[in-house]
C-alpha positions in Angstrom: -17.4 89.7 -42.3 -18.1 86.9 -44.7 -18.7 87.7 -48.4 -21.8 85.7 -48.9 -21.7 86.0 -52.7 -18.2 84.6 -52.9 -19.1 81.9 -50.4 -22.1 80.8 -52.4 -20.0 80.7 -55.6 -17.4 78.5 -53.8 -20.1 76.1 -52.6 -21.5 75.8 -56.1 -18.1 75.2 -57.5 -17.3 72.5 -54.9 -20.6 70.8 -55.6 -20.1 70.8 -59.4 -16.4 69.8 -59.5 -16.0 67.5 -56.5 -19.7 66.4 -56.2 -19.9 67.5 -52.6 -23.4 68.6 -51.6 -23.7 72.2 -50.3 -25.5 70.9 -47.2 -22.4 68.9 -46.2 -20.1 71.9 -46.6 -22.4 74.1 -44.6 -22.4 71.4 -41.9 -18.6 71.6 -42.0 -18.7 75.3 -41.6 -21.1 75.0 -38.6 -18.9 72.4 -36.9 -15.9 74.7 -37.5 -17.6 77.7 -36.0 -18.7 75.6 -33.0 -15.1 74.4 -32.5 -13.8 77.9 -32.7 -16.4 79.2 -30.2 -15.5 76.5 -27.7 -11.8 77.1 -28.1 -12.1 80.8 -27.1 -15.2 81.0 -25.0 -16.2 77.4 -24.0 -15.5 75.2 -21.0 -14.2 71.7 -20.7 -16.9 69.1 -21.5 -19.2 71.5 -23.2 -21.1 70.5 -26.4 -21.3 73.7 -28.5 -23.0 73.8 -31.8 -23.6 76.5 -34.4 -26.4 77.3 -36.9 -25.2 79.2 -39.9 -27.6 81.0 -42.2 -26.1 81.1 -45.7 -28.6 83.8 -46.8 -28.1 86.3 -44.0 -24.6 85.3 -42.9 -25.7 85.2 -39.2 -24.6 82.5 -36.8 -26.5 81.3 -33.8 -24.6 79.4 -31.0 -26.1 77.1 -28.5 -25.0 74.6 -25.8 -26.3 71.1 -25.7 -26.8 69.0 -22.5 -27.8 65.4 -22.4 -30.7 64.3 -20.1 -29.5 61.7 -17.6 -30.4 60.1 -14.3 -28.6 58.0 -11.6 -28.5 54.9 -13.9 -26.5 56.8 -16.5 -24.1 58.9 -14.5 -22.4 58.9 -11.0 -21.5 61.8 -8.8 -18.0 62.5 -7.5 -19.1 61.7 -3.9 -20.1 58.2 -5.0 -16.5 57.2 -5.4 -15.5 54.5 -3.0 -12.0 56.0 -2.8 -13.4 59.5 -2.0 -15.6 58.0 0.8 -12.7 55.9 2.1 -14.5 52.6 1.5 -12.4 49.5 1.2 -11.7 48.1 -2.2 -12.7 44.6 -3.4 -9.2 43.2 -2.7 -9.3 44.6 0.9 -12.6 43.1 1.9 -12.3 40.3 4.5 -13.4 36.8 3.7 -16.8 35.9 5.3 -16.3 32.7 7.4 -18.9 30.0 6.8 -19.7 31.3 3.2 -18.1 29.2 0.5 -16.4 31.2 -2.2 -18.0 31.0 -5.6 -15.1 29.8 -7.9 -16.9 31.1 -11.0 -16.7 34.7 -9.5 -13.2 34.6 -8.0 -11.1 37.5 -9.1 -14.1 39.4 -10.5 -14.5 43.1 -9.5 -17.7 44.8 -10.3 -17.0 47.7 -12.7 -19.3 50.7 -12.7 -19.6 51.7 -16.4 -21.6 54.9 -15.7 -20.0 58.2 -16.7 -19.0 60.9 -14.3 -21.6 63.6 -14.1 -20.4 66.9 -15.7 -22.7 69.9 -15.2 -21.5 71.4 -18.5 -22.4 68.2 -20.4 -25.3 66.6 -18.5 -28.6 67.7 -17.0 -30.7 65.6 -14.6 -34.1 64.6 -15.9 -35.9 66.4 -13.0 -34.2 69.7 -14.0 -34.8 69.0 -17.7 -38.6 68.6 -17.2 -38.7 72.1 -15.8 -37.5 73.3 -19.2 -39.3 70.7 -21.3 -42.2 68.8 -19.8 -41.9 65.7 -22.0 -38.1 65.4 -21.7 -36.7 61.9 -22.0 -33.4 60.2 -21.0 -30.5 60.8 -23.4 -32.5 63.5 -25.1 -30.7 66.8 -26.0 -31.7 70.1 -24.3 -30.6 73.3 -26.0 -29.4 76.5 -24.3 -28.8 79.6 -26.4 -25.3 81.2 -26.1 -24.2 84.8 -26.7 -23.1 85.3 -30.3 -19.4 85.9 -30.9 -17.5 86.9 -34.0 -14.0 87.8 -32.7 -11.9 84.7 -32.5 -8.2 84.3 -31.7 -5.6 83.0 -34.1 -5.6 79.5 -32.5 -9.4 79.3 -32.7 -9.4 80.4 -36.3 -6.8 77.8 -37.2 -8.9 75.1 -35.4 -11.9 76.1 -37.5 -9.8 76.0 -40.7 -8.6 72.4 -39.9 -12.2 71.3 -39.1 -13.5 72.6 -42.4 -10.6 71.0 -44.4 -11.1 67.7 -42.6 -14.9 67.6 -43.1 -14.6 68.5 -46.8 -12.1 65.7 -47.3 -14.4 63.3 -45.6 -17.3 64.4 -47.7 -15.3 64.1 -50.9 -14.1 60.6 -49.9 -17.7 59.5 -49.2 -18.7 60.9 -52.6 -15.9 59.2 -54.4 -16.7 55.8 -52.8 -20.3 56.2 -53.7 -19.5 57.1 -57.3 -16.8 54.5 -58.1 -18.4 51.8 -55.9 -21.3 52.0 -58.3 -18.9 51.5 -61.2 -17.2 48.5 -59.7 -17.4 45.6 -62.3 -17.4 47.9 -65.3 -14.9 49.4 -67.7 -13.6 52.9 -66.9 -11.6 55.3 -69.0 -8.7 57.5 -67.8 -5.5 59.2 -68.7 -2.1 57.8 -67.8 -0.7 60.1 -65.1 2.6 58.5 -64.1 4.5 55.2 -63.8 6.1 54.1 -60.5 7.8 50.8 -59.7 5.9 49.0 -62.4 2.5 50.4 -61.4 0.6 52.7 -63.7 -1.4 55.5 -62.0 -4.5 56.5 -64.1 -6.3 59.8 -63.7 -10.0 59.0 -63.6 -11.1 62.6 -63.1 -12.0 62.9 -59.4 -9.5 60.3 -58.2 -6.6 58.2 -59.3 -6.8 54.4 -60.2 -3.9 52.0 -59.8 -3.1 49.5 -62.6 -0.6 47.2 -60.9 2.1 45.3 -62.8 0.2 42.0 -62.3 -2.9 43.4 -63.9 -1.1 44.8 -67.0 -1.1 43.0 -70.4 2.4 41.5 -70.9 4.6 43.6 -73.3 2.1 46.4 -73.3 3.7 49.9 -73.0 2.0 53.0 -71.6 2.8 56.6 -72.3 2.1 59.5 -70.0 -0.9 61.4 -71.2 -2.4 58.6 -73.3 -6.0 57.5 -72.7 -6.6 53.9 -71.8 -9.5 51.7 -70.6 -9.4 49.2 -67.8 -11.7 47.0 -65.7 -12.5 48.4 -62.2 -12.6 45.3 -60.0 -12.1 46.8 -56.5 -12.7 49.9 -54.5 -10.9 49.9 -51.2 -11.1 52.5 -48.4 -7.9 52.5 -46.4 -6.3 54.8 -43.7 -4.2 56.5 -46.4 -7.2 57.1 -48.7 -9.2 55.3 -51.4 -7.6 52.6 -53.7 -9.2 52.2 -57.0 -7.9 48.9 -58.4 -7.9 48.4 -62.2 -7.1 45.5 -64.5 -6.5 44.8 -68.2 -6.0 41.1 -67.7 -9.2 40.2 -65.9 -11.5 37.9 -67.9 -14.4 40.2 -67.1 -12.6 43.0 -68.9 -13.0 41.0 -72.1 -16.7 40.4 -71.3 -17.4 44.1 -70.7 -15.6 45.1 -73.9 -17.9 42.8 -75.9 -20.9 44.3 -74.0 -19.9 47.7 -75.3 -19.5 46.4 -78.9 -22.4 44.0 -79.2 -25.9 45.2 -78.2 -27.1 41.6 -78.2 -24.8 40.9 -75.2 -25.6 44.1 -73.4 -29.3 43.4 -73.8 -29.0 39.8 -72.5 -30.1 38.1 -75.7 -26.6 36.6 -76.1 -24.8 35.4 -73.0 -21.1 34.8 -72.4 -21.0 31.5 -70.5 -17.3 31.1 -69.9 -13.9 32.7 -70.7 -10.4 31.3 -70.8 -7.7 34.0 -71.3 -4.0 34.3 -71.6 -3.7 38.1 -71.6 -2.0 39.7 -74.6 -1.8 36.4 -76.5 -5.0 34.5 -76.9 -8.5 34.0 -75.5 -11.5 31.7 -76.0 -15.0 32.6 -75.1 -18.1 30.4 -75.1 -21.4 32.1 -76.0 -25.0 31.1 -76.2 -28.2 32.8 -77.5 -31.5 32.9 -75.7 -33.2 33.7 -79.0 -33.2 31.0 -81.7 -33.2 33.7 -84.4 -30.0 35.3 -83.1 -26.6 33.8 -84.0 -24.4 34.1 -80.8 -21.1 33.8 -82.6 -22.1 36.2 -85.4 -23.3 38.8 -82.9 -19.8 38.8 -81.3 -17.9 38.8 -84.6 -20.0 41.5 -86.2 -20.3 42.4 -89.9 -16.9 41.6 -91.6 -15.5 41.0 -88.1 -15.7 44.6 -87.1 -16.8 44.0 -83.5 -14.2 41.3 -82.6 -11.5 43.4 -84.3 -12.3 46.4 -82.2 -12.0 44.3 -79.0 -8.7 42.7 -80.3 -7.2 46.1 -81.0 -8.1 47.3 -77.5 -6.2 44.3 -76.1 -3.1 44.9 -78.2 -3.9 42.4 -80.9 -4.9 39.5 -78.6 -6.4 36.7 -80.7 -10.0 35.7 -79.7 -11.7 32.5 -80.5 -15.5 32.6 -80.2 -17.2 29.2 -79.6 -20.9 28.4 -79.4 -21.7 27.0 -76.0 -23.7 23.8 -75.9 -25.5 21.8 -73.2 -24.0 18.7 -74.9 -20.5 18.3 -73.3 -19.2 16.4 -76.4 -20.2 19.2 -78.7 -18.9 21.9 -76.4 -15.5 20.2 -75.7 -15.1 19.4 -79.4 -15.9 23.0 -80.4 -13.5 24.4 -77.7 -10.5 23.0 -79.7 -11.4 25.2 -82.7 -10.0 25.9 -85.2 -8.9 22.2 -85.1 -11.3 19.6 -86.4 -12.0 16.6 -84.1 -12.3 13.0 -85.6 -13.7 11.3 -82.4 -14.3 12.2 -78.8 -14.7 10.0 -75.7 -16.0 11.8 -72.6 -16.0 10.8 -68.9 -18.3 13.4 -67.4 -17.8 12.2 -63.8 -14.0 12.4 -64.0 -14.2 15.5 -66.3 -11.9 13.8 -68.7 -12.0 14.0 -72.5 -10.0 11.8 -75.0 -9.9 13.4 -78.4 -8.5 12.1 -81.8 -7.5 14.5 -84.6 -6.1 14.0 -88.0 -2.3 14.3 -88.3 -2.6 17.6 -90.3 -4.7 19.0 -87.4 -2.2 18.2 -84.7 -0.5 21.6 -84.6 -3.8 23.4 -84.7 -5.3 21.3 -81.8 -2.3 21.7 -79.6 -1.5 25.3 -80.6 1.8 27.2 -80.1 3.3 26.1 -76.8 0.2 24.0 -76.1 -1.9 27.1 -75.8 -5.0 26.0 -77.8 -5.5 22.8 -75.8 -4.7 24.6 -72.5 -7.3 27.3 -73.1 -9.8 24.6 -74.2 -9.3 22.8 -70.9 -9.8 26.0 -68.9 -12.9 27.0 -70.9 -14.6 23.6 -70.5 -13.2 22.5 -67.2 -12.3 19.1 -68.7 -8.9 17.5 -68.7 -8.1 16.9 -72.4 -5.9 14.2 -73.9 -5.3 14.5 -77.7 -4.1 11.7 -79.9 -3.5 11.5 -83.6 -5.5 9.4 -86.1 -2.7 6.8 -85.8 -3.5 6.4 -82.1 -0.3 8.1 -80.7 -0.8 10.4 -77.8 -0.1 13.9 -78.8 -0.9 16.1 -75.8 -2.6 16.0 -72.4 -4.0 19.1 -70.6 -5.9 19.9 -67.4 -4.8 23.5 -67.6 -1.1 22.4 -67.5 -0.2 21.1 -70.9 2.2 18.2 -71.7 3.3 17.6 -75.2 4.4 14.1 -76.3 7.2 13.6 -78.9 5.7 10.9 -81.2 9.2 9.8 -82.2 10.7 9.2 -78.7 7.4 9.0 -76.8 8.9 11.5 -74.2 6.7 14.0 -72.4 7.7 17.7 -72.1 6.0 20.4 -70.0 4.7 23.2 -72.1 
């Protein structure tokens, strides 16, 4: 006999902790009871269902039959083999009738199901029970209640319940985290395996693969970290929640959390160029002339940008105001270097920039990083030359530095 008080408590606990609706668990119980009944008392081909009342604890069993006719099923005596009829390959060729080449080798296949009296009921018989019965409708026949099941039937019921609860939980997890895709989530480092970090997100575990980790960043078991949820995949082995700390959108989402102007849409991040763990450049614009886009991201005394930098392990962030004028935008993208002159070929997406000799190192950056990020941010190939006219660097995402003494080019 079921203890209904304990059962109700368990259902409420599953609903609260695993977000599985009580209705789905009750449905799983009903399917399990139906499977157990069929195992001990049913026949082959029967469809047996159960209706469980959570308040009284009573269970009603019934058999379901599908309404069919000759177009949906075939009887055993219709079999050509049973009647001794010749098969297609045994039929003689009719003299005087040319063979249709398009139908050569074709054998007509009867796709109708075999009639099973435990599974089907002809429409004529169904209308005796229900006057308005229609094809493929279900007709219900009550069964005698049973509550004494064998060990195998009980084990079958247990497996059905476990399977249905897992399916319901999987669906619930997909719905929850599918809605969080494209946002920042927080979790606790669970373990590290083969370079991958597994993060406990509460109801499931996220994977921060080696490629999505910030270089030289170290993780400790039990520490809380934030990451960008970029993919929710359902596989045969379960659900894969893919996380990233190197994704450009991670930077954007962090600024949304720190700057209300960005979250509200007043300030928009137009483009991002990032080398994770080292340096990033973001271009921002304001849809309100009274709001400074750069100041909104930097915050009072730099508190907003500092918070984002600390989250990214000290990654330096350059914030540039986006402009519809390509010259102004490309020139600003080389910040903090000051540009003397700029020639732009918008069709070829090529920019030639001159800087003062004391600005050369700032324009190029360590290892060519500044000009490389500027090229990624703007989408322009950038050539930098000094005020004396000597070519200093070229970049279209891959930077080449030029030694002014030897005029030799070196990949950076």
